[in-house]
N, C-alpha and C positions, 0 to 999 in steps of 0.2 A: 530225483527231487521233484516235488509237485507243490502247487499252491492250493490250499483248501480254504474255502470261506465257510464260516459257521453262521447258522441261522437259529434264532430262538423260537422253538415251537410253542412255548407257553404264551398265554394271553397276557396282554399288558404292554408296557413300553420296554423296548430293548435298549437298556442303558449301558453306558460305558462303565458305570460303577459295578454292575453285575459281571461284566466281562473281565474287568480287572481283578475283582475279588476271586473269580474262578481261576484265572491264570496264576494268581499268587497263592492260592489255597494249598494247604498240605494234603488235600484229598482230590482225587480225580473225579470224573463224571459219574463213576459207579460207586463213589464214596469209599474207595480204597485209598489207604494212605500212600502218598508218593514216596518211593524209596530215595529219590533224589529231589531236593527242594528246588523250586523255580528260582531263576536268577534274572534280575533286571539287567538287560544289555544296554538299553538306551531309552531315555525318556523319564518322565516323572509320574508314578502311579497316583500320587495325591492330586496333582493337577489334572490328570486325565479323568479321574472320578469327578472332580469338582466342576468341570466344564459342562456336565449335565445340567447344572443350574442355569446356564445361559440359553438353553434350548427352549423354545416356546412349548406350552403345554400341549398344543395340538400335534406336535411331532410324536410319532409312535416308534420311530427308529432313531436313536440318538448316537449310535456308533456302528462301525463295521469291525468285525473281528475275524481272524483266521490264522493260518500258520503256513510257513514254508517248511515242509516236512521232507526229511531225508530217509533213505533206506538204511537199514542197520549197518551195511558195509560202507556207506557214503560218509566220509568225514572231511571237514575243511578246517583250515587254520583260523586263528582268531582274526588275523588280518583279512583273510578272504571272507570271513563271516561279516565283518563290518563293511567291507566293500560290497557284498551282496545286498546288505540292508540299504546302503546308499543308492545302489542301482535300482532297487525295488521302489524307493521313494521317488526317484527321478522319473521312473516309468509310470507309476500309478497315481502319484500326486502331481507330477509335472510342475507347471508354473504355479500350482497352489501349495507347493511344499512349505514355503515360508509363512503360509496363512492358515495352516491346519496343524493339529497336534496328533502325534503318533507315539505309542509306547511299544517297546519290544521286550519280550520276556522269553528266556530260554527254558525249554523243558527237555529232560533226559530220562524221565521216570519210566518210559516205555522201552528204554534201551537205545532208541535212535534219537537223533537230534531233531528238535522241532523249534523253530523260531516263531513264537506267537506274536501277533500284532493286534493292537486295539487303536482304531482311528476315530476320533470325534468327528461327527458329521456336521460341523459348523465352521463356516469361514470366520476367522477371528477378526477380520476387518469389517465386513458388512453385516455379519450375523445371519447370513443366508444359509440355506441347507446345501451341503456339499456331499455328493456321493462319489467316492473314489472308484467304485465298481458299478457303474450304471448299466442298464440293459444294453447288450451288445459288446460287453467287455471281453467276452470269451476269446476272440482272435488275438487280442493283445496279451492276455494271460497265457495262452498256449504258446505264442511266439516267444515270450520272455522265458518260459520254462524250458523250451527246447533249446534256445540259444545258451542258457546258463548250463544246462546239462552237457551240451557240446563243449563249452568252454572249460568246465570243471572235470571233464573226462568221465561223466556218469552215463549210464545207459539211458537211452531215451524211453520215456513212458510210452508203451505201446498203445495202439488204438484200442478202443473198448472191445472186450470179448463179445463176439456176435451173439452169445447166449446170455448176456448179462441182463437181468430183469430190471425194469425201470422202477425206481423208487424216488419220490421227491426228496429234496434236501431235508425237509421237515421229518419225513418218514425215516430216513436214514439216521438222523440224530435221535429220534424217538426210540429206535431199536437198540440204541446204546444205553438207554435209560431203563431203570427197573420199573418205572411207572410212567405212563403217558396217557394222552387223551384220545388216541386213535383206537376205537373199539375193535375193529377187525384186522388191525395191522399184524398182530402176532399170528393170527390164523393165516393171513396172506403169506407171511414169511415161512410158515410151516409147509404150506402147500407148495411154495416155490422150491423148497429144499427137496421135497418128494419128487417133483417133476425133474429136477436136475439129476437125481439118482436114476430115474427111469431112462433118461437120455444117455447117461454114462454107461448104464448096463444094457443099452440098445433094446429096451423093451418097447419103446415108442420111437418111430423113425421120422415122423413129420407132424405138422399141425393136425392133419386129419386123424391120425392115430391117437394123438393126444386128446382131441375132443371126444373120440370114442371111449378112451380110458376114463375120462371124467364122468361120462354118462353111465358107463358100466359100474362105476364105483359110487353111484348114488348122488353125484353132484348135479344140481339143477343150474343149467347155463341160461342166463338171462339174455345174453347177446354174444355173437361171435362175428368178428370182422377179419379182414386181411392183416390187421395190425395188433389185435388184442382178443382176449377171451374174458368175459365177465361172468362171475359166479354169484348166484342169488343167495343171500344170507337171510335167514329168518330173524326179524326184529332188529335188523341192522342194515347198514349201507352195503350195497353189492361190492364184491371184491373184483377189481379190474386188474388183470394180469397182462402186462405190456412189456415188450422186449423181444429179442431174437427168437427165444424158444416158443413164443406164443404167436409169431407172425407166420403167414402163409408163404410158401416158396415152392418153386418147381424142383428144388434140390432137397435131398434128405438132410437131416441134421449132421450126419457124418460128412457128407459132401461139402456142406457149408463150412464146417470147422476146418476141413482140409484146405479149402480155398483160402480161408482166412490166414492160416499158418504160412502158406506159400506167397501171400501177397504182402511183401514188405518193401516199401519204397525207400530209396537211399535218402539220407538227410541232405536237404538243400539249404545251406546256411544263408545264402543271398536272398532266397525267397522269404525266410523268416525275418531277416534284417529289414527287408522292404516292408513287410507287414507291420512290424513293430514301429518303424519310423513313421509310417502312415497313420497308425492308430494314435501314437503319442501326439503327433501334429494335430490330428483331428480333435483330441481331447483338450489340448491347450487352446485351440481356437474357440471351442465351446466355452471354456472357462473365461477366456478374454471377454466374450460377449456378455456372459452372466455376471462376472465378478469384477472385472477390471475396467469396464467401460466408464469413462469420465462423465460425471453428471454434476454440473455446477449448481443445479437447482436443489439438489438433495444432499443433506449431510450424511457422512458415513455412520454406520452403526455405532462406532465408538464415540464420535462427537455428539451424536444425538443423545446417547446415554448420559454423557457428561453434561450437556446443556440441560437436559431434563432434570438431572440431579441438582444442578445449580438453581434452576427455577424453583424447585421444591424447597430450597433453603433460602429463597429470597435474594439470590446473588445475581447481579446483572452481568452478562457476558461482556468481556473486553473486546475492543475492535479486533485485536489479534486472534482471539478465540472465534469471533464471527467469521473471519477470513478462513481460519482452519476448518470451520464447520461447513463452509460453502464451497471452497475451491480446492481442497487438498486431494492429491493422489498419493496416499500414504505408502511409505515403505513397509512392506508386510513384516510383522514380528516373527522371529524364529521361535515360535512357541513350541515346536516339537523337538528342540535340541537342548533341553535342560537336564542336568544330572538329577538322579533320584534323590528325593527328600523323604525320609521315613515318616516324620511327623512335623507339622507346622510349629515354629518356635513361638514362645510366649512373648507378649509385649515387653516384659522385663528383660528378656534376652536380647532383643533387638535394640532396645534403648541404649545399651552400652556401646553400640557401634555407630560411629558417625556415617552418614550416607555421603558417598563421594559423587558429586554431581558432574565430575569431569570425566566420567567413563566414556570411552569411545562409542560412537553409534554403531548399530549393527551393519555388518558388511553385506552387500548384495551379491557378492561373488560366491556362487554355490559349487565351485569346482573342486572343493576339498571333500574328503571323506571324514565324517565325524566319528571320532574314536572315543566316545564318552563311556568307556567301560570302567569297572571298578579299579583296574590296574593303572589308570591314568594318574600321573603324579600331580600334586597340587603345586601350582606356581604361586609363591607368596609375593605378590606385587600390589602396589596401591590400587591400580585399576581393577584388578580382579576382586580384591578384598572389599573395595567400595561397592562394586556391583553386587557382590554376594550379600553385603549388608542391606542393600536396597531391596533385594529379592526377599530376604528374611523379614524385613520390616513390613513389606506389602503383604506377605503371606499371613503375618500375624494380624494385620488390619482386616483382611478378608475374613479371618476366623471370628473377628469381633464385630463385623459389620452389622448394623441394626436394621438396615433397609435393603431391599432387593436392588434398588437403584444404585446405592452406594457400593454394593457388592459387585455389580456389573462394571461400574467405573473402575474399581480397584483391580478387577480381573484383567482389564486391558492395560492398566498401568503395570501390572505384574508381567504381562506378556512383553512389554517393551523393556522392562528391567532384565528379564531373562535373556532377551536378544542382546542386550548390552553385555551381560555376563558371558554369553557364548562367544560374542565377538572378541572379547578380551582373551578368552581361552584359545580361540582359533589363531589369534595373532601370535600367541606365545608357543603353541604346540603344533600348529599345522601351517606355519608360514611357508608359502611356496609349494604346498601340496597340490597335486593335480590329479584329476580323475584318470584312472588307468583304462577304464572301459568306456568306449564311446560308440555311439550308434552311427 
């Protein structure tokens, strides 16, 4: 099992809408029809796409997407799958879990299990930019993967092959596409393939012999260093070959590979538990400073939007609203825990159902594991029905909103309604549930 993060190499904004559309598409990145259709495991695709509209125009990255990918022989039960999703959110969203939106979609079209995720990069309380995988996240990601592989009985992902060529994330994604904007990338990949064959066949034994081979075969080298070899290209950007094969060493390629195979350290569980706990605590503290710090002189993003909308309609804020705008430390809505809605209902549909104002408020206890899959039975109670009607009504209002200000206000009302709905379901379905996996 590994965690992969995807990056969009195309120019323009990296939107949640594009990521969701790809994950739910009947076609893969190479435009081949998927033999197994994607399945929504948790979250709401419609809501995930619509949250792009709350992001400021200046933002170029509106979402983070990736996948927890398993080997062909690695299988887990539905219960373990939902438990893994819960632990992933606790680890990488941390204390922002109830303030951000995440969607989970299962893919099996390649034969193996892949749990794709799309995370909106906006804090639903303050409207600030939130990055769940900031620079320096690698130790946390690696520790989480190693601990989960150990827990599930899977083989650990070995350290990188010493001869693995360095390609950027954008280059790797581009190589999977039939067309891209990297002019020399295909040539770089072809040269790299030839070099690997030379090493396997033992025709070149080290960097010095490799440099000589390049020169003997008509390549013009613009630069060679201890870490890389650069090839000059006419009318294009030079190709820089970087990685174990292109680095200088006192050992031959065969000796390097033999040393790599013999050097396998035993798994140290306590070491990675310590790393993970430290990294989670560090992230949560950073989030506290940026998103949770009380500021009585500033209204929250939600209340500022409401106040601005009221002013535009000539409505004066009540004393209670002013207090809420100036001094509240809001309970974060569980925006990421709503069931999938295929299409927003029409106003005529929602008008038939009364809105129950007596639904319970969202619980702040996150110790349960959300099992919001399609097999979950529907509990027919007044609280859930009322909360569902409220969600449907607000969704319809958003679809018919005439101004951006009105849409923003309704989006946050919807987030609170969704939290109420989830709280009702948690009360009925997950009472007394406790997290099995603790750090």
